[in-house]
C-alpha positions as CSV (number, residue, x, y, z in Angstrom):
1,M,-34.4,22.2,-23.7
2,I,-33.1,24.8,-26.1
3,T,-31.1,23.5,-29.1
4,L,-28.9,25.2,-31.7
5,S,-31.7,25.3,-34.2
6,G,-30.5,26.2,-37.7
7,T,-27.1,24.6,-37.2
8,P,-26.4,22.8,-40.4
9,T,-25.4,19.1,-40.5
10,L,-22.6,18.1,-42.8
11,T,-22.3,14.5,-43.9
12,T,-19.4,12.6,-45.4
13,D,-19.1,9.0,-46.4
14,R,-18.6,7.9,-42.8
15,L,-19.4,10.9,-40.6
16,R,-22.1,13.3,-39.5
17,L,-21.0,16.7,-38.4
18,R,-23.8,18.3,-36.3
19,G,-24.4,20.8,-33.6
20,F,-23.4,20.0,-30.1
21,Q,-26.1,18.4,-27.8
22,P,-26.2,18.1,-24.0
23,S,-25.5,14.3,-24.4
24,D,-22.0,15.3,-25.8
25,A,-20.9,16.8,-22.6
26,E,-19.5,13.7,-20.9
27,A,-17.2,12.7,-23.8
28,F,-16.2,16.3,-24.5
29,V,-15.2,16.9,-20.8
30,A,-13.4,13.5,-20.6
31,Y,-11.3,14.4,-23.7
32,F,-10.4,17.9,-22.4
33,Q,-9.4,16.5,-19.0
34,S,-7.1,13.9,-20.6
35,D,-3.4,14.2,-21.5
36,R,-4.5,13.7,-25.1
37,A,-5.8,17.3,-25.0
38,A,-2.3,18.7,-24.4
39,F,-2.2,20.4,-27.8
40,T,-5.8,21.7,-27.7
41,G,-5.8,23.7,-24.4
42,G,-5.8,20.8,-21.9
43,P,-5.7,19.0,-19.8
44,M,-8.2,21.1,-17.9
45,T,-10.5,20.7,-15.0
46,A,-14.0,19.3,-15.6
47,K,-15.4,22.8,-14.8
48,A,-13.1,24.4,-17.4
49,A,-13.9,21.7,-20.0
50,W,-17.7,22.2,-19.5
51,R,-17.2,26.0,-20.0
52,H,-15.2,25.3,-23.1
53,L,-18.2,23.2,-24.5
54,A,-20.5,26.1,-23.6
55,T,-18.1,28.5,-25.5
56,N,-18.2,26.2,-28.5
57,M,-22.0,26.2,-28.5
58,G,-22.2,30.0,-28.0
59,H,-19.8,30.6,-30.9
60,W,-22.6,29.5,-33.2
61,A,-24.9,32.2,-31.8
62,L,-22.2,34.9,-31.9
63,R,-20.6,34.1,-35.3
64,G,-23.2,32.1,-37.2
65,F,-20.8,29.2,-37.6
66,G,-18.7,27.1,-35.3
67,M,-17.3,23.7,-34.4
68,F,-19.4,20.6,-35.2
69,A,-19.7,17.5,-33.1
70,A,-18.5,14.5,-35.2
71,T,-20.3,11.2,-35.0
72,R,-20.3,8.1,-37.1
73,H,-23.4,7.4,-39.2
74,D,-24.3,4.4,-37.0
75,S,-24.0,6.1,-33.7
76,D,-24.7,9.4,-32.0
77,D,-21.7,9.2,-29.8
78,I,-19.3,12.1,-30.4
79,I,-15.8,11.1,-31.6
80,G,-14.4,14.6,-32.0
81,M,-15.0,18.1,-33.1
82,F,-14.3,19.8,-36.4
83,G,-15.3,23.0,-37.9
84,H,-15.1,26.8,-38.0
85,W,-13.6,28.9,-35.3
86,F,-13.1,32.7,-35.0
87,P,-13.0,33.7,-31.3
88,H,-12.1,37.2,-30.2
89,G,-8.3,37.7,-30.7
90,W,-8.0,35.4,-33.7
91,A,-6.3,37.0,-36.7
92,E,-8.2,34.9,-39.2
93,R,-11.0,32.4,-39.5
94,E,-9.8,28.9,-38.6
95,V,-10.8,25.4,-39.6
96,G,-10.1,23.5,-36.4
97,Y,-10.1,19.8,-35.6
98,V,-9.9,17.4,-32.6
99,L,-10.2,13.7,-32.7
100,F,-11.0,12.5,-29.2
101,N,-9.6,8.9,-29.3
102,A,-6.2,7.7,-30.4
103,A,-7.9,4.5,-31.7
104,D,-9.6,6.6,-34.4
105,E,-6.3,7.9,-35.8
106,G,-4.9,6.6,-39.0
107,R,-8.3,5.7,-40.5
108,G,-8.8,8.9,-42.6
109,I,-11.7,10.0,-40.3
110,A,-10.1,13.4,-39.4
111,S,-9.1,14.2,-43.0
112,E,-12.6,13.3,-44.2
113,A,-14.1,15.7,-41.7
114,V,-11.5,18.5,-42.3
115,R,-12.1,18.4,-46.1
116,A,-15.8,18.7,-45.5
117,C,-15.3,21.7,-43.3
118,I,-12.9,23.4,-45.7
119,T,-15.4,23.0,-48.5
120,H,-18.2,24.3,-46.3
121,A,-16.0,27.3,-45.3
122,Y,-15.5,28.4,-48.9
123,D,-18.6,27.2,-50.7
124,T,-21.3,27.9,-48.0
125,L,-19.8,30.4,-45.6
126,G,-18.2,32.4,-48.4
127,W,-14.8,32.6,-46.8
128,D,-11.9,33.8,-49.0
129,T,-9.3,32.1,-46.9
130,A,-9.0,29.6,-44.1
131,V,-6.2,28.7,-41.8
132,S,-5.4,26.2,-39.0
133,Y,-3.5,27.3,-35.9
134,I,-1.4,24.3,-34.7
135,D,1.0,23.8,-31.8
136,P,4.4,23.4,-33.4
137,N,5.0,20.2,-31.5
138,N,1.8,18.6,-32.7
139,A,3.3,16.5,-35.5
140,A,0.0,14.6,-36.1
141,S,-2.0,17.8,-36.6
142,I,0.7,19.3,-38.9
143,A,0.6,16.0,-40.9
144,L,-3.2,16.2,-41.2
145,A,-3.0,19.9,-42.3
146,E,-0.5,18.9,-45.0
147,R,-2.5,15.8,-46.0
148,V,-5.6,17.9,-46.8
149,G,-3.5,20.4,-48.8
150,G,-2.6,23.0,-46.2
151,I,0.5,25.1,-46.8
152,R,2.6,26.5,-44.0
153,D,2.3,30.3,-44.0
154,D,5.0,31.8,-41.7
155,A,4.0,35.3,-42.9
156,A,0.4,35.0,-41.7
157,P,-0.6,37.2,-38.8
158,K,-0.6,35.3,-35.5
159,P,-3.6,34.9,-33.2
160,D,-3.7,36.4,-29.8
161,T,-2.7,33.3,-27.8
162,T,-0.4,32.5,-24.9
163,Y,1.1,29.6,-26.7
164,P,3.1,29.3,-29.9
165,V,1.4,28.3,-33.2
166,V,2.4,27.5,-36.7
167,I,-0.2,28.5,-39.4
168,Y,-1.4,26.3,-42.3
169,R,-3.4,28.0,-45.0
170,H,-6.0,25.9,-46.7
171,P,-6.6,26.6,-50.4
172,H,-10.0,26.4,-51.9
173,P,-10.7,22.7,-52.7
């Protein structure tokens, strides 16, 4: 099996952010098939979700950075994905985030992971700016962006998407 060798692992108090593994496919596909994925491109078919996982893995090879699979320290089960995203057509580099299960909301897990990714973007990847593109109806995601210090930037260039977004700019920590 080929792995994403060289993919860094970020750690926080409760989480490990690592490269995707084949064992992540089932949870990844299940999330993107669910109604919970409505603000993140879903729900989609299992085939489309699997291809989206492959896109996330390939992003690392094409850009040298990408989204991380998030796990708790005591388990290798993926609970979401957080990280760095800059596909073709994006106006700026993004810090993106997805928490797979509603039961994990309200525990500070997502903000812990997003803060680690913002720090990594500036301090390790050398970015001079970072944004998050958010569906304007996704109140939870907007609240998270604001909780980690993001500032809405209506003057920012829009990504090439078929759906509306609001843009939150993340200052250097």
